[in-house]
N, C-alpha and C positions, 0 to 999 in steps of 0.2 A: 296437449302439453304432457311432458314426460312425468310419470308418476314415480318420483324419486323415492318417497316413503314406502310405496308398495314394493319397489325393486329391492330396497334395503331389507325390508321385512322378509321377502321371499329368499333372499340370499342368506339371512340369518337362520331361517328355518332349515334350509339345505345344509348349512354349516352344523347345526345342532344334530342332525341325523348322522353326519360324519363323526362328530365327537362321541356320540353314543355308540357308534360301531367300532370303537377303539382304534381309530385311525392312527397309524404309526408314522405318518409323513410330517415333515417339517413345514411343507408348503402345500396348499391346495388351490385349485382353480375351480370356481363355480360359474358355469355358463347358463344364462337364462335367455329365452327368446324375448325380443322387444316387440310388443304389440303396437306401440305408439311410434309414429315416425319421428325421427330426430335428425337435425342437421349435423352432419359429420364434418362440416367446414369449421376448422379451429381458427381462433384469432390469436394474435401474437402476444396476448397478455396471459396466456395459459401455456405452461410447458407441455410439449406434445411431440409425438412422432406421428406422421400422417402419410398415407400411401393411397393413391387413387388411380385406377386405370379405367377411364370412362367407357372404352369400347367393350370391356368385359363386365361392366356394371359391378365392379368390386371396389370397395374402399375400406380402410381400416384406420382407426385413430387410437393411439395409446396415450394415456394420461397418467402423470405421476411416475415415480420410479420405485419399484420394489427391489430390483437388482440393477447394479450399474458397475461395469468394469471397463477400464481403459487399458490400452496397450500401444506399443510402438516398436519399431525396429523390425528386423527380418523375421522374428518369431511371433509377430503379432497375431496371425491367424491361428496358430497352434495354441497360443496362450488363451485366446478367447474361446477356442473350442474346449480346452480343458476346463475352463471356468463354467461354461454352459453345461457340459456333461456332469460335472461335480454337482451342480444344483438339480439337474434333471433326476438324479438318483434319489434326491430328497423330496421329489414332487409326486403327488398322487397321479396327475396327468401332466407330463412335461408341457410347459407353456410355450406360446409363441414369443420369440425374441426378435429384437431389431438390432441389426449390426450396421455400422457406418465406418468407413475408413478413408483415409487420404490417399491420393495418387501415389505419393512417394513414402515408403515406410520410414525413411530417414528425415522427413519433414518435421522440423521443430515446432511448427504451428505458431509462428510469430506474427507480428503486426495484426491485421484485422482477424486473423485466424486464431489468435491467442485464447479466445473464449471457448474453443472447441479442442478436444483431444485428437491425436493422430488417428486412433481407432477406438471404437467403443462397442460394447454389447449391453443392451438394457432390456429388462423385462418390466413392462409398465404395471402400475397398480390396477388400472382399469383398461380393458381393451374392448372397443366397440367395432363390430364388423357389419358391413352391408354387402350381401352377395346376391345379386339379381333380385333385389327386393326383400330378401330375408335378412332380418336384423337380429344380431346377437350381442349380448353384453357379457363380458367375463370379468369376474372379480378375482384378483390374485391375492391370496391371504397367507400371512406367516402365522402358523399355529402356535409357535412358542412365544410370540409377542402379545402384548396387551391388545385385545380385539377392539376395545372401545375407540381408541384414537384411529385405528385403521378404518372403522366404519365412518367416523367423523370425516376422514380424508375422502372417502368415497362420496359422501354427500357434498362436500365442498367442490370436488372435481366436477361432479354432474351439474351442480348449480352454476359453476363458472362456465362450463361448456354451453349450457342452455341460455345464459344471460347475454347481455349486450356489453361490448367493450366500452371502456371509458372514453376512448378517443374516436373522433370521426375519421372517415376515410380521407387520406391525403392524396394529392395528385402530384405528378411530376412537375417540377418548376422549370424544366428545360434540360438540355444536354450540356450545360456549362460544365467544363471539366475542372477538377481541382488542380492544384499545383503539381500533384503527384503524377498526373497523366496528360498535362497540357501538350507535351510534344510526343505523345505515346505512339503516334503512327510512325514517326521516324525511328523511334526505339524498336518497335516491333519489326519494321521493315529491315532494320539492320540485322536483327536476329534471324529473320526469315531468309535473308540473302546468305548469311553465314551457313544456315542449315542446308540450303540448296547446293551451295558449294561443297559442303561435306558429303552430300549425296553424290554429286558429280565426281568426287574423288574416290567413290566406291567404298566409303567408310560406312554408309548406310544405304538401304534401299528406300527408306521413308523416314521422315521425322514429322511429328505433330507439334506445331508451335502455338502456344496459347497467348491470350492477352487479357488484360483486366481494364475495365472502364468504371470510373467512379462518378456517381451523380448525386445530386442533392434533391430531396423532396421537401415540400413546404411544411409538412407536419408528420408526426408519427402516425402510422397507418393501422387501421384494421385491415388485415390482408385477406379476409374471407372473400371479398369481391375479386381480388387478384387471383386467388386459387380457383374460384368459380369460373372466371374468364379464361384462365389457362385450360381448364377442363373442356370448356365449350370450343375453344379454338384448336386444341390439340387432343382430340378424343383418342387417337391411336398411341399417345405417349403415356408415360407414367408421371403423375404429378406428385412431388414429394415436398414435405415441409417438416422441418425440425426446429423446435424452439427450446432454448434453455436460458432462463433468467433474462428474458426479453430480447435475446439475440436470436435472429431467425435466419435459417438457411432454406432456400427454395430451389428446386430443380424441375425442369420439364424435359424429360429425356425419352428419346425414341429407342434407346439401345438396352436390350436385356442381355446382361453378361451370361446369366444362366437361369434356367428353371429346372427344378428336380422334383419328380413325383414318382414314388415307387422306384423302379430302376430306369425310368425314362428321363433323359436329359435333353435340353435344348439350349443352344447358344446362338445369338443373332450376330452374324458378321455384318456390320454396317460401316460403310466407308465409300467415299465418292459422292460429292455433292453437286447438284445442278440447280440453277435458278429456274424459274418458270419458263423463261425464254430458251434456256439451254435444253430443257427437257424436250421441247418441240423438235429441236435439231437432233438430239440424241435418238428420239423415237422414230424419226423419219428415215434413219439409215436402214437400207434394205439388208437382206441376208448377205453376209460376206463383206459388206461395206464397213470401213473403219475410219471415222473422222479423227482428227487430232484430239478432240475432246473425248471421244469414246475410247481411244487408245490410252489416254492418261487415266481416265476413270477405271478402266479395266485393270491397269497396272496397280493402282492404289488399292482397289478392292480385292484383287487376287492375293495380294500379300496377306491381308487379314484372314481370308478364308483358309489359305494354306496353313497359316500358323495356328489358327484355332483347331483345325483338323489334326495337325501334328501333335498338339498338346493333349487332345482328347483320345487319340488312337490307343495309347497305353492302357486306358481305363475303360474302353468301350469295346464291345464285341463287333459292332459295325457302326458306320456313320452314313447318314443319308442327307442329301441336300439337292435342291434343284440345279439343273445344268446351267441355267441362266439366272442371274440375280433379278429379284423383284425391284420395282421402283416404289419406294415408300414415300408417299406424299405427306408433307406437313403443310403448315399454313402458307408459307412463302417459299419453300424449297422442296427438293426431292433428294432422297438418299438411295444409293444402291444397297440392297439388303439380301443376304443369303442366310436363311435359317438352317443351322446345322443341328441335326438330331441324332441321338444314338441311345443304345441300351448299355447300361453299366455292367461290366463283368466283375468288378471288385467292389467291396464295401467302401463307399465314399460318403462324405458329408457335404453340406452346402459350403462350409468353410474350407474343406480340403480341396474341393473343386474350384472354389474362388481363388485359392492360392495357386492352383495349377494354371488358371487362365489369365489372371491379372499380372501386369497390364497387357492388353492386346495391342497389336500394331495400330488399331483404330484410334488409340488415345496417346500412345507414346511414340511409336515408330518401329523400325526393324533394322537390326536385331534389338529386342526389347530392353535387355539389361543395359546395353551400351547406350541406348536412346535415353533411358531415364537418367543415366549419369551425365550425358551431354546436356539434357534439358536442365538438370540441377545446376550445372555450371554456367549456362548461357541465358536462360530466361531471366527477365528483369524482375520477376516476382515469384513468390511461392504459391503453388496451386492450392494448397490445403485440400479440402474435400473435392474440389473441382477435378473431374476425371477419376476420382476414387469411385466408391460405389455404396449403395444403400440397399439393404436386404431384409427380408422377413424369413425366419426359419422356425420350423416346428420340431417338436420332440421326436416325431416319426421320421425325421431326416428329410422331409420335403421342404421346399422353400423356393424363393426367387430372389435374384440380385440384379439390380439395374445400375448401369454406369451413370455417374452423375454428370450430365451435360446441361448446357443452357442454365447456368447456375447464377444465383444472386444471394449476397449476404446483406441483410437489413439490420442496421444498428441505429435506432432512432431516426434521424433524418438523412443518413448516409447509406447509399446503395452501391455495392460493389458487384459488377456483373462480369462473368467469365465466358469465354468462348475460344475456339481454336480452329486451326485448319491443317489438314494433312498435306505435306509437301513431298513431291517427288522431283526427279531431275528436270522435268519440263515445266514445273510450276512457274506461274507468273505472280510476282509478289503483290502487285496492285489488285489483281483478280482475287487472290487469296484473302487480302484485306477486306474486300467487299463481301466475301463469303462470311468472314467473322462478323461483319456488320449485320448481315441478314440473320445470323444465329443469335446475336445479342438482342436483336429487335423482337425475338420471341417473347422476351420479358419487358424490354424497354418500352415498346409500343403500348403495353397495357398500363404502365405507370403514367403515361401521358393521357390516359382516358380515351 
C-alpha cells in the first residue's frame, strides 16, 4: 500500500531545505523515488493525463493542474511555447508538460468536442512515472501560494488514484448506431468517392478521409480495464488517456510524430495498411515483383516519407532511414513504417518541430495545406483531437509527440470512435471502408468484452 503520509512528510522536508536556502524561484519540483508499487492505471473519475508505451516499459500519469493554457489558430504552437518558456524561467527545475492539439488549427471544437480546447499545455500538480520498473513521484509546488491547500490537494489526488471508482465496469451493448450515423457508410462513401475524383483530377496526390461512429454502452465505466487491455493487445503502440471533468479521450496510436533527445530527432513515417491476409500476399512478392497492392501501398507510403524528409532537411545536418519500409504489426492489421532520424543543426524545440511536421500526409493528404482545407469543407464531422497529437516535453527541450489515431471520446454512456483511410487514385471505396472498420475495432472490440 502506498505510504501517502510518508511521501507528504518527505516532500515537506525537502521543501523546508529549499526555503531555508533562500530559494528565489516561484515554482519548485520535488521528485522522490517510490519504493512501493502503485498502479498507474487511472479511472475516469479523476482528472488526468496518461501516457503508456508498453514495449518500452514506460508510463506517466499527471494528476491535477498547476498550470493550464489553451490556444487556437495558426499561432497556437508559438503561443504555447511562449507560455511554457515564461514559466520555465520561474522554475527551479523546469517541469515536464503535456501538450494536446486538434488536427485543424481552425477547428472551433463544437458538438462532442466542445468540452475540450483546440490546443492546450498543462503542467500537472503531481507526476508519477514508471521507467523499466523504477518509479518516481514529482510534486509541483507554487512557492508564493499557501502551501497547506496544495499539500491537501496532493493527499486527495493520491487517495483518489489509489482508491476504487464508484461505478462498476460497463460493457458495450452492441453496435446499434444513433440517428447521427445510421446512414454513415453512404455518407462516408460519398466523401471518399469525391476525394478519389479530386486525386484523379491531379488536385491532390493523396487525401485521408475520416469517419466517426457513435455507440452506446450500458453504464458509465471504470476505464482502467480498457486501458490495461489496450496495452496488452497493442504493446508497440502508445496508449493515451485524458480526462477533464468526467469527459474522457482515449487513443491507441502506432505513430510517433517526433521524439527529441539532445540533438537527435526521429519521426515515424507510417502509411499503407494491410489486413492479415494481404500481408501474406505482399510478403510473398519476390525481388522486382510489384503486385497491384504493393504498387498502391508504395505510392501512399512514399508520399509520406518524401514530405517528412523535405520538412526536416532545413533543420537537420543529415537524415537516415532504411531503404525498404518495415512492416509494423498491430493486433489485426499491418502498417508500412519508415523511421526517419536525423541530427539537428539549429536550436529547435518540441513545439517548433511539431509545427514544422504537422500535419503529415499520413493524416491529411498531399499537399497538406490544401488537403486540410478540402477536408474542412467536405468531411461530415469535425475531427477535434483525432489526428491531432499528444506530447510530453521537458525543460531540457527533450520530448515526444504521438499522432492521435484510433481515438474514442467517452461521455457517460456515449462513445464516439474515430478512424480514417488514406486514399490515392487507385483506391477502392469499399476496401477503404473495411480498413476503417478494422481500425475502429482496435477500441470497439474491447468495449464488447
